Every structure is written in structure tokens, then in C-alpha cells.
N, C-alpha and C positions, 0 to 999 in steps of 0.2 A: 418541663421545659416549655417556655413560652416564645422562644425564638431560636434560630440556628445562627450562631456567630461564626463568621467566615474570615479567614486570613488567606492572603494570596502571596505566593512566591513567584515573582516575575511580573514586570510591568511593561513588556514589549507589546507587539502587535496583538497577540492573543489575550494577554493580561488586560490590555486596554479595552478590548472588546467585552471581556467578562465584567469589568468594572462598570462600563457603560450600561450593560444589560441589567446588572443588579440595581443600579441607581435609577435607570429610566423606567423599569418595569416592576418596581418594588411592590406596588399594590397588587398588580396582576399575579406576581409570583407568590405573594402571601395567600391570595385567594386559592390558588391552585395547589400550593404545597401544604396549606393548613397552618403554616408557621411563617412569620416574617424571616427573610434571609438578610441578616444585618452584617454589612461589610465593616470589619473592625480595623484591619491593618493590612498594609501592602509592603512587602519587602522587595527592594530594588537596588541595583548597584548605583543608581543615580536618583536619589530621593529629591534632590533639588530641581530636577528638570521639570518644566511645565508641559504637561500633556494636554492642556486645554480642557480638562474635566474638573468641574467644581466638586471637591471631595467632602466638603463640610467637615465633620468631626472624624473622618477616616484618617488614621495615622499612617505616615510613611516612614520607613526605616531602611537602613542598609544592613541590618543585622537579621539574618535568616532565623536565628533562634527565637527572636521576639514573636515570630509567627509559629514556628514548630513547637515551641515550649510555652507559649503564652497561655496563662490560665483562663483568659477571657476569650479563647477561641475554641470552637467545637470541631470545625472541619478546616483542613488545609487544602487549598487549591494550588497545585504545582503546574505552572505554565512557563518555567524557565527553559525547558528543553535540555538536551544533552544528558550525559550519564551522571557526572558529578558537577556540582554538589547535589543534584536532584535526588540521586539514590540515597545518600546519607541523610538528607533532609526528610525524605519520606519515612525512612526507618525511624528517625528520631520522633517524628510526629506520631507514628503508630505506637511507638513505645510509651509516649506520653498520653495515650488513650484517645487520640484524635482520629476521626475519619479522614480519608484522603480522596480527592478527585484529581486526576491528572490527564493531560492531553499528550503525554510523552510516549510515543510509540516505540522509540528506540529503547527506552528504559524498560517498558513492559516486555518487549520481545526478547531482550537480552538478560534481564534480571527479574522478570516477573515471578518466577518460581520462588525466589527468596522473599520478595515483597509480599506475595500472597500468603506464604507460610507465616510471616510476621503478622499480617493483618488477622489471620485466623487465630493465632496464638493470643493476640490482644483482644479478640472479639470486636474488631472494628472493620468497617468497609473500606475497600480500595476500589474505586470506580474509575472507568477509563473509556467511556463511550466516545469521547472526542479523539481518541488515539487512532481511530480508523475511519476514514471517509467523512470527517467533519460533521456536518449537519445531517448526513444520511444515517438513519438509526439502525445500521446494519448489525452492530454487536447485540443490541437488545433483541432485534428480530431473530437472529440466529440462535442466541443463547436462550431466549424465552419463548417467543412466538412459534418457533419451529422445533422446540425441544422434544416433541413427540415423534419426530422424524429421524430416520437414519439418513443422513446426508451423504451423498457419494461424490458430488462435484461442487466446487466453488471456483468461479472465474471472476476476475476483477480488473478494472482499470482504476488503480489506486494512487496514481501520481498525476496531478493536474498539470504540473510543469511539462512532463514528457508528453502527455496527451496534447497539450497546446502546441508543443514543438512539432510533433508529427502531423497535426492538423494543418498548421501553417505551411509546412514543407509541401504537403499535398496540394493545398488550395492555391498556393502562390508559386510553387516550383522553385523554392529557395533552398540553399544548402543548410545543413545543420548549424554550422557556426553562425551564420547570419541570423537565423531565427532565435538561437540561444541568446545572442546579444540583444535582440529586441525584447525577449522575455525578461532578461535582466533589467532592461530599461523600464519596463512596465511593472516591475515588482513581482512578476510571476516566477522568477528564478533568483536564487541567491547569488551573491558575488562569487562564492565558491559553490558551483552547482553539482559537485561530485555525488553527494548523497542521492540527489534526484536522478541525474542522467545515467549514473552507473547502476541504477535499479535497487540501491540499498534501502532507500526510504520505502519503496513499495514492498520490499521483502520483509521489513519490520512489520508492516501491516498484514501481510500474508501470514506470517508466523502466528499472529494473534488470531486471525480469522480461522486458520486451519485448526489450531488447538481447540477452539470453541466448537467448530463444525464437527470434528471427529472425536472429541473427547480424549485428546492426546496431549502429552506435555508440549510446552513451547519448544520449537525446533529451528530457531533462526539459523544457527550455524550449519544446518544440513540442507538449507535451501540452495538450489542452483540459481545463480544470479548472473544475468547478462543485461547490460544497459543498451542505450540507443545511439551512442557516439558513432558507431560504424554504419548506421543506416544512411544511405545516400539517396539523393533525390531521384536517381535512376531506379532504385529499388521501389520507391513509392510510386513512380510512374508505371513501372511494370505491374505492380500489384493492382493498381487501378485498372489498367487495361485488361487484366485477367479476372477481374471481378472480386478483388480482395481489398481490405484495408490493413495497414500495418499498425498494430497497437502494442504498447508495452503491457503485456498481459500477465497478471498474476494467476497462476493455475495451481489448484489443489484438488487432487483426486484420490479416492480410496478404492482399491480393487485388489482382489486376490491377497488380502491380508497385508498389503503394503500401501504406503502413501507416496504420491507423486507431488513434489513441491517445487515449483519453478517460477522465476520471474524472467521473462524473455521477450524480445521483439517477436511478434507472432503475426502471421497472416490469418485474418478471419474473413469469412464470406461477407460481402458487402450487404447481403440480404439479412444478416443476423442483427439482432437488436443491439448487441454490444458494439458493432461496427459504426452505429449511428451516434455513439457517445463522442462528442467533439469538444475541442477547446479545453478549458480548465476543469471540466466536469468529471466526476467519478461515477462508476457504476459497479455493482456486484451482482453476479448471476449465481443463483444457488439451485440445486436440485435435490429434493427429498423424495423418499420412497412413497410417502402418502400425499405430500403437498404438491408434488410435481415441480415444474420449473417456476422460478420467480426472479424478479430483477428489482434492485434498489438503485435509485439514481438521484444525483444532486451535486451540489457544490461540496468539494471534499476538503477545502482548506480556506484560509483567510480569517480575518478578524471576526466577522459576523458568524459564519457557519460553525467555526470551532467554539466560539463563545456560547452559541446556542446549545451545543452538545454538552459542554461543561456545566452550564446552569441546569440542564435537564437532569444531570446526575445529582446536583444539589437539591433539586426538587424531590427526587427519589429519597434522599436522606431526610428531608423535612417531613415527607409523608410517613416514612417509617418511624421517625421520632414522635410524631403526633399520635400515631397508632400504638406506640409502645412496642414496636416489633424489634426483636433481637437482630443483631448483625448476622450476616451469612445466610440469609434466607435463600438467596440465589448465589451459588458458588461463582467465583470470578470467571472461570472458564466454562461455566454451565454444568460441569460434572465435578463431583466432590474430588478434592485434590488427591485423596488416597485411592480414587477409583479411575484415575486417568490411565489410559491404555497406551503403553509405548509400542508403537508399530514401526517396523523397519521402513526406512526411506529408500525408495527406488532410486538407484543410481542413474545418471544421465545415459550411461551405456546401455541401460535396459529400456530406454524410451523407444517407442515405436510410433511412427506417424508418416505423414507425407512432408516433402521438403521442396523448397525453392532453392536452387543453386545458381548463382550468377558468376560467370567467368568472363574475363577479358582475354580474348584469344586473337592470334594472328590469323587472318582469313586466307588460309592456304589449304591446298588439297590434302586430305588425310587427317586433318585436325579433329574433325568430328568423329572419325573412325577410331582415333586413338582414345578419345574421351569415352566413347560408348564401350570400347573394349575394356577399359578400366572398370566402368560401372558393371559390366557383365561379370567380370572377375569377382566383384564384390557382391554379386547377386542382387543388384539394384535395378528395378524395372522402371523405365522412363514413361511417364504419362504424356508429356508434351515437350517440344523443343521450340524456342523462339529466338529469332535473330533478325536484327534490322541493320541495314546499311552494309556497305562493303568498303574495305580499305586495304590495298595491297601492302601498305607500309605501317599502318597503325593498328593497335588492338581494337577489336570491336566487341560489344557485349553479346554473350551467348547465355540464354536462360534455359534451365532445365527444371521441369517439375517431375517429381518422382511419384510412383505409387507407394503404398504403405511399405515401409522398410524400417530398419533399426538405426538408431543414432550411431551405434558403433560402426555399422557398415558405411554410413554416409561419411563419417569423419575419416575413416580409413581411406575411402575412395578419394575424398577431397585432398588428403595429403599426397596421394599418388598423382592426382591430376595436377597439383601445384608444381610437381617436379618436371612436368613437360616443358620443353623450351619454347613451345608455342603459346604457353599460358603466362600472361603477365598479371602481376599483382595477386594478392591473396584472394582466393575464392570467397564469395559471400554465401552464407548458409542461413536461411530463415525457416523456422518451422511453421507448418500450416495446421491450424486447429479448425476442424469443421464443426463449429459450435452450432447447435440448433437455433433456428430462427425464433 
């Protein structure tokens, strides 16, 4: 083989970035990969649309099979996104003996087991560094550089849209809806932001990272997911005053033979490194038994960062082809598929930790006594109580911080507190994670 012939599925933001990178850095990539990466064909729904990129002899088509089944293509790059037709196209490409590189976190998280089995059967690679944290090389680092460690914790800020929204809410004191509208106007959020703000996008990435970190099967459907829609500017202001930042945190822990997998708005100490990750940036914190703590930081999405990760996978394929290496040298999840260990997922009711509880209460005698009585009944110890302002006619915020307790007790107590006639609106509960500095 004297070159690696590339076909691309999708010519949107990421596809455009991959094309630019391949064309602009062709000589550099050939030097580093040992083989030229020649772009042969791009499949797109709008082949007649001008993207402003001179393609030379690169063909455009609206027929996906001209890429997935073309005899003149060695590797298929899938950057369409979504589940279908991406899933079927990747399966067809693997069945035709082609390697595949994808940036599709939803597809890997939800159908990765099927796709990995097919790639193994066909003796072809399925690479997906770009599926988690864009240009931040966290998959390769966890799967290969930290492979000698037993990892017990992985924390991550894996959605730049949510991190941008929470940062702007804190810095400017604006409500969620106003910042979301700005994020959409700037292109940081989609017209339909559901996958981002409801935590689903982050959960897809967490499922992939956790499987690699713990040598376990993909478990997206078992992740506890909570988004940021209900975070109010008052919560962010209280968190700041008390020495915390609110982040949409991806949490994966292994302890006592179980996995804890969650995506939730979380208060983290302002002194912690992860609290300083602002705006559209991503970060992943890992802890290994021999490596100790480590953190990976950078831009997690967008045309350039995602294209960088996609082409890095192409370079890996070029180097392997040049060296005559067989596929499957590194298993897709770091552990051989038949050696993955299915561990039980800890239910939310089993969670223990400290909690922030915000109530809107009428400022009347006996209200606090009623609330603390309920907490006592549920065996919840209070670390601190905060209240500002007084109003005999309107509800005022009352903030409670608990000592370590169980999620089950907190939720039961909050349900009882919500029944009090002096408590207005749904209580707000946010978990506190005392992540090391």
C-alpha cells in the first residue's frame, strides 16, 4: 500500500473541518503517517452546495454507498451524526473490508457493542477518538497511556454548551433562557438544544469513557441523567457565596464492586481544578492507583478540534498500514471484548454525599422548626443554614447544606417538605462533590 484512500460521509461543520485539514496539511500528514492520506470522495445530501473549499479531483455524491462500498476507498470517515443512516453505513463499510473513523458519540454509546463485534469479525479498525472531548486526546490516554492502572474515578465536563451557559449565568447574573438564546446566536448551541441541556450528549461521552476506564460494557441506558434547565441564577449566586461552582459534571466511580455513573448539575469546590474550567472548554479528571490524579483539558467540540481528532485516527491507520500491523492491536474499549466485566450499576437511591437544598418559604414563626423536624425524622444532619431578606407576604429563599447522607433520605425529606403550606415552589436539590484540588 502506497497511500490511504479516504471517503467521508457528511459535509457539515465537522466534515468541512476534516476536508480542510486533509487538503491543507497533506504533506505534513504524509510525513507523520508514513503514507499520503488521499481524499477520494465525499457523500453529502447537498453535493451542489459551495462550501468555499477547492476540492480539485475529489468527487462529491449524494449516494452514501459510493463511499461505503467504493473499491477505491480504504477507510470511511463518518461525520454525519445521529443513529441512522450512520449505523447502517458503518456496518456496510466494515462488511466491505474498510476501516472506519467516526466522531459519533451517540452511535458508539448506544450501538458500539454491535459495531465493535462487526469490526472484530471483519478484522478492521473502528476508531472514535473524536467522539469524546474533541481535540482533547482522552480516549487514547485512558485506553493506552493509563492501561497499566486500575482507575477508580473519572470526572468530566464534557459538554461545552452547558459549561458556557453556566459560566455566563455566573459571570453576568443572567437567567438560563437568556444565556441559552445567546449561545444559539453564537453557534454554541443547536436550534434544538435538548441533547445538550438535558445532559444526554454528556451521558453518551461518559458511557464511552467509563467503559474504557473500567473495562466494562457500554452502559448508556443505565446512566442517571439530569440536565441544567432547572438551575436558576439564585443557585449560582448562592454557590459562589459558599465557595462552590455549579458544573454539569459527568461522574464515573468504581467502588465495592459497583459502578456509579451520573451526569448531573453538581457543586464543586472553587479551589478544585475542574471548577476553573470555563466557557466552551472541556476537561476530564482521572485517578489511577499508580498514576495518581491527572487532568486533560481543551476544546471539546467545533470544526477544528473535532477534525483534529478524526485525522489523528487516520494517521494511526496510516502508520499501522505502513508497518504492516494487523487490525485490533488495541481493543476499541482497551480490554478485549470477551474480557469486559459487567459490573452492577449503583442506583441513585444508593448514592451518598452532601447536598444543597434551596426552598422558597414564607417568613413566619415556626417554619424553620417544621423543616428541621422533617429533616430530623429522615435522619439528615444540617451543616449550615442560609437566609437573606425578610418579607411577611412573599416567599424568601432558604438554603440548607447537609452533612453526608443518602439520596434516598434527601428525596424523601424534600417530598415531605414540599407538602408544607409555608413552602412555595418545588425545592431545588443539587449534589456536592468534594473533588480534590
